C-alpha positions in Angstrom: 175.4 101.1 64.6 172.5 99.9 66.8 169.2 101.9 66.7 166.7 102.0 69.6 163.6 100.1 68.7 161.5 103.1 69.8 163.2 105.1 67.1 162.9 102.3 64.5 159.2 101.6 64.8 157.0 104.6 65.2 154.9 104.9 68.3 151.2 104.6 67.8 150.6 106.4 71.0 151.9 109.8 69.9 148.9 111.6 68.4 149.7 115.3 69.1 152.6 117.7 68.7 153.6 117.5 72.3 153.0 115.3 75.4 152.4 116.1 79.1 154.8 114.5 81.6 154.5 114.8 85.4 157.8 115.9 87.2 159.0 114.9 90.6 157.2 117.7 92.3 153.9 116.9 90.7 154.0 119.7 88.2 153.3 119.2 84.6 155.9 120.1 82.0 155.5 120.1 78.3 157.9 118.1 76.2 158.3 117.5 72.5 158.2 113.9 71.5 161.0 112.4 69.4 160.4 112.8 65.7 158.5 110.0 64.0 160.7 107.4 62.4 160.8 107.0 58.6 160.7 103.2 59.2 157.1 102.1 59.4 158.0 98.3 59.5 160.9 96.0 60.1 162.8 94.7 57.2 161.4 91.7 55.3 163.9 89.5 53.4 162.5 88.0 50.2 163.4 86.2 47.0 166.5 84.3 48.4 168.7 82.7 45.9 172.3 81.4 46.1 173.6 84.8 44.8 170.9 87.3 45.6 168.1 88.5 48.0 165.9 91.5 48.4 165.0 93.6 51.4 161.7 95.5 51.7 160.3 97.9 54.4 157.5 100.4 54.6 158.0 104.1 55.2 156.0 106.9 56.8 156.9 109.7 54.4 158.5 110.2 50.9 161.9 108.7 51.2 164.8 107.0 49.6 166.8 104.1 50.9 169.7 101.7 50.5 171.3 98.6 52.2 174.8 98.5 53.7 176.1 95.0 53.9 179.1 92.7 54.3 180.4 89.5 55.8 181.1 91.1 59.2 178.7 93.0 61.5 181.6 95.4 62.1 182.4 95.9 58.4 179.4 96.7 56.2 181.7 97.6 53.3 179.2 97.0 50.5 176.3 99.2 49.4 173.2 98.3 47.4 171.4 101.5 46.3 168.5 99.9 44.5 168.9 102.0 41.3 166.6 100.9 38.4 167.0 102.4 34.9 169.2 105.1 36.4 166.9 106.1 39.2 167.4 105.3 42.9 164.3 104.6 45.0 161.9 107.3 46.0 158.5 106.3 47.4 156.1 107.4 50.1 154.9 103.8 51.0 157.5 101.1 50.5 161.1 100.6 49.5 162.7 97.4 48.1 166.5 97.0 47.6 167.9 93.9 45.9 171.3 92.6 46.8 173.4 90.7 44.2 176.8 89.2 43.9 176.4 87.0 47.0 177.8 83.5 47.5 175.9 80.3 48.3 175.5 79.2 51.9 177.2 82.3 53.3 176.2 84.5 56.2 176.0 88.2 55.5 175.2 91.2 57.8 173.2 94.2 56.7 171.4 97.3 57.9 168.8 99.4 56.0 169.2 103.1 55.6 166.2 105.5 55.0 166.4 109.2 54.3 163.5 111.6 53.9 163.2 113.4 50.6 161.5 116.8 50.2 160.6 117.0 46.5 159.2 120.4 45.8 159.9 120.4 42.1 162.6 119.1 39.7 165.2 121.7 40.8 164.2 121.9 44.4 164.9 118.4 46.0 166.4 117.9 49.4 167.6 114.5 50.9 167.8 114.6 54.6 170.2 112.8 57.0 169.5 109.0 57.0 168.1 106.8 59.7 169.5 103.3 60.1 167.9 100.0 61.2 169.7 97.7 63.6 172.3 95.3 62.0 170.8 91.9 61.1 172.2 88.8 59.4 171.0 86.3 56.9 172.4 83.1 55.2 172.0 82.5 51.5 170.7 79.1 50.3 173.1 76.4 49.3 172.8 72.7 48.7 176.2 71.9 50.0 175.2 72.1 53.7 173.5 69.5 55.9 169.9 69.6 57.0 167.6 72.4 56.3 164.3 73.6 57.9 161.1 75.6 57.3 158.1 76.9 59.2 154.7 77.5 57.7 151.9 79.8 58.8 148.7 80.1 56.8 145.2 81.6 56.6 146.0 84.4 59.1 143.3 86.6 57.6 144.3 89.7 59.5 143.6 87.9 62.8 145.9 89.8 65.3 146.0 87.2 68.1 146.8 84.5 65.6 149.6 86.7 64.1 150.9 87.4 67.6 151.1 83.7 68.5 152.5 82.8 65.0 155.3 85.3 65.0 156.3 84.3 68.6 156.4 80.6 67.5 158.5 81.5 64.5 161.0 83.3 66.7 161.2 80.2 68.9 161.6 77.7 66.1 164.2 79.8 64.1 163.6 77.8 60.9 165.8 78.6 57.9 162.7 79.9 55.9 159.3 81.3 56.8 156.5 80.1 54.5 153.4 82.2 54.5 151.0 79.9 52.7 148.3 82.2 51.5 145.3 84.2 52.7 147.4 86.7 54.5 144.5 89.2 54.3 140.8 89.1 53.7 140.4 91.3 50.7 143.0 94.0 49.8 141.8 97.6 49.8 144.8 99.9 50.6 148.4 100.3 51.5 147.7 100.7 55.2 146.1 97.2 55.4 149.2 95.6 53.7 151.6 97.5 55.9 149.8 96.6 59.1 149.0 92.9 58.6 151.9 91.8 56.4 154.9 94.0 56.8 154.6 94.3 60.6 152.2 91.6 61.7 151.4 92.1 65.4 154.2 94.7 65.4 156.7 91.9 65.4 159.7 91.1 63.2 159.3 87.8 61.4 161.6 87.9 58.3 164.4 90.2 59.2 166.9 87.3 59.3 164.9 84.3 58.1 163.7 85.0 54.5 160.0 84.9 53.7 158.8 82.5 51.0 155.3 83.7 49.9 152.5 81.5 48.6 149.5 83.6 47.6 146.0 82.4 48.6 142.7 83.1 46.9 141.9 86.0 49.3 145.2 87.6 48.3 143.9 88.0 44.8 140.8 89.9 45.9 140.0 93.5 46.3 140.6 96.7 44.3 144.2 97.0 45.7 145.3 93.4 45.1 147.3 94.3 42.0 149.5 96.5 44.2 150.6 93.6 46.4 153.8 92.9 44.3 155.1 96.3 45.4 155.4 94.8 48.9 155.7 91.1 48.3 158.1 91.2 45.5 157.9 88.7 42.6 160.7 86.3 41.7 162.9 87.0 38.6 163.3 83.7 36.8 166.6 83.0 35.0 164.5 81.1 32.5 163.1 84.2 30.7 160.1 82.4 29.1 158.6 82.2 32.6 159.1 85.8 33.7 155.3 86.0 34.1 155.4 83.5 36.9 156.6 85.8 39.7 155.1 83.7 42.5 156.4 80.3 41.5 159.9 79.4 42.7 162.3 76.8 43.9 164.8 77.3 46.8 167.4 74.6 47.4 168.9 74.6 50.8 170.7 71.7 52.3 168.7 68.5 51.8 165.5 70.4 51.0 164.1 71.6 47.6 161.3 74.0 48.5 158.8 74.7 45.7 156.1 77.4 45.8 153.1 77.2 43.5 150.1 79.5 43.1 146.6 77.8 43.0 144.9 81.1 42.2 141.2 81.5 43.1 138.8 79.0 44.6 136.2 79.5 41.8 136.6 79.1 38.0 137.3 82.1 35.9 133.9 82.2 34.3 132.1 82.8 37.6 130.1 86.1 37.9 132.0 87.0 41.1 135.0 87.8 38.9 133.1 90.0 36.4 135.5 88.9 33.7 138.7 90.1 35.5 140.1 86.6 36.2 142.5 84.6 34.2 143.9 82.0 36.6 143.3 79.0 34.4 146.1 79.7 31.8 148.3 80.9 34.7 148.0 77.5 36.4 148.7 75.8 33.1 151.9 77.9 32.6 153.0 76.9 36.1 152.7 73.3 35.0 155.0 73.9 32.1 157.6 75.6 34.4 157.2 72.9 37.0 158.0 70.1 34.5 161.2 71.9 33.5 162.4 72.9 37.0 161.8 69.5 38.5 164.2 67.9 36.0 167.0 70.2 37.0 170.0 69.1 39.0 169.0 71.5 41.8 165.9 69.6 42.5 166.9 66.1 41.4 169.8 65.9 43.9 167.6 66.9 46.8 166.7 64.1 49.2 163.5 65.9 50.1 161.1 67.8 47.8 158.4 69.8 49.5 155.7 71.7 47.5 153.7 74.5 49.0 150.4 75.7 47.6 147.4 77.3 49.2 144.4 75.2 48.0 144.9 71.5 48.5 145.6 69.3 45.5 143.6 66.3 46.9 140.4 65.6 48.8 139.2 62.1 49.2 135.6 63.0 49.9 133.4 62.2 46.9 131.3 65.4 47.3 134.3 67.7 47.8 134.1 70.8 45.5 136.9 70.6 42.9 136.7 74.4 42.0 135.2 73.9 38.6 131.5 74.2 39.6 129.0 77.0 39.0 128.2 77.2 42.7 130.2 77.1 45.9 134.0 77.3 46.3 136.7 74.7 46.0 137.9 72.6 48.8 140.6 71.2 46.5 142.0 72.5 43.1 141.4 69.9 40.4 142.7 72.1 37.7 146.1 72.5 39.5 146.2 68.7 40.3 145.5 68.0 36.6 148.4 70.3 35.4 150.9 69.5 38.2 150.0 66.1 39.6 151.8 63.9 37.0 155.0 65.9 37.4 154.9 65.6 41.2 154.4 61.9 40.8 157.1 61.4 38.2 159.7 63.1 40.4 158.8 61.4 43.6 157.7 64.5 45.6 157.2 63.4 49.2 155.2 66.3 50.7 152.6 68.9 49.7 151.8 71.5 52.4 148.4 73.2 51.7 146.0 75.4 53.6 142.6 77.1 52.7 140.2 74.6 54.4 140.8 76.2 57.9 141.3 72.8 59.5 144.4 70.7 60.0 144.5 67.2 58.4 146.9 64.7 57.0 146.2 62.8 53.7 148.7 59.9 53.6 150.5 58.9 50.4 149.1 56.0 48.5 150.1 53.8 45.6 148.6 56.2 43.1 149.9 59.4 44.9 153.4 59.4 46.2 153.1 62.5 48.3 151.6 63.1 51.7 149.4 66.2 52.0 149.2 68.2 55.1 146.9 71.2 55.6 147.2 73.8 58.2 144.5 75.2 60.5 142.6 78.4 60.1 142.6 81.7 61.9 141.7 81.7 65.6 141.4 79.1 68.3 138.2 77.4 66.9 140.0 76.7 63.6 143.1 75.4 65.4 145.6 77.9 63.9 148.9 76.1 63.3 152.6 76.4 62.5 153.9 73.5 60.5 157.6 73.0 61.2 159.8 70.8 59.0 163.4 70.0 59.8 165.9 67.5 58.5 167.2 65.4 61.4 169.2 62.1 61.2 168.5 61.7 57.5 164.7 62.1 57.9 162.3 65.0 57.3 160.6 65.5 60.7 157.3 67.4 60.6 155.7 68.8 63.8 152.3 70.6 63.6 151.9 73.1 66.4 148.4 74.1 67.5 149.1 77.8 68.4 146.2 78.3 70.8 146.4 75.0 72.5 150.2 75.4 72.7 150.9 71.8 71.8 152.1 69.5 69.0 149.1 67.8 67.4 150.8 65.9 64.6 154.3 64.5 64.1 155.5 62.7 61.0 158.9 61.4 59.8 159.4 61.2 56.0 162.3 59.2 54.6 164.5 60.6 51.8 163.2 60.0 48.3 164.4 57.2 46.2 166.5 57.9 43.1 164.1 58.7 40.2 165.1 58.1 36.7 164.2 61.1 34.6 164.0 60.9 30.8 
């Protein structure tokens, strides 16, 4: 059931139809390289809930795919075929397969299958023999388990060395969830860019077993291809149907942690000429405020000892001249509109931590009498902006935060946050 990695990720060095190898006697002999794999990336786990998850990967040719899964690596006795409205997947760029019927806080094993499809016309279609990924595992969220952990990277901006160090640190930390807190790319122009810098960053697996929780940044909304991003970074399906339009707002409860993702949109107001009338982030942020007020009052969140909110643009900046994102010039260093719509709810429910990004520098804004939550921002891309991984883990009844400077290879900040006090909710 194992597949050689060389067969799973295509070799970028094969550029011709054949290669020249030197034999033991110094003679050259022509050999045919192995066929290119259909798998263009590792699997990326997304949208984890107590009863479901999705698996996404990119492909090198028109193909179909499915997931074989089960509770034992030796017995993958379940199959998810990804059929939607009667059609199974067929795509030349990306395949996503949702899994359902799972149980909370349960470990499952899975492998992806991918089969090339020759689609000449409606009555001339051939599906070839499948290729298989290695067998991986994942654990579904569940509140009835101790602890919980997360690791946050942000503002990677297609910076390959930062991605290499970040994915290596993620493999070392082995946190339950990987948060990518916005500005994954610069501007989005094509599928190749998304596949290279998101689905297989630095040609390393980062979410094959630890699910990805995405927070979009302002740069992830830009470019002519930005509207195709949901094909790869799949939106959440809310049980509460009035909020089906909020595909990038979510709550994941795992152990002692309630992890909440919010989308701060752009760093300029909708009316700015840069958007040429194509932006509508202000009502989107207001809708998230309505959703947040409802979800924060649920038992899922209320029983969590620790509530952590992730958003790209900070919700607070103490500097009097800091741009709030409402001006006709410049760009926001904090998002006043989001703070106005979300801040009172965060305060009412005793949120302890907001993890932000965007400013390309790490800082800590301690809580105060008027603001119950501490805010931590991660660094930017590259060594000069002190690229970071923010690691949070529940230990001995406290939420321990370590901020790792990736290029300096050291911890630059450590915090311990006590569990939240019981909050009476009307």
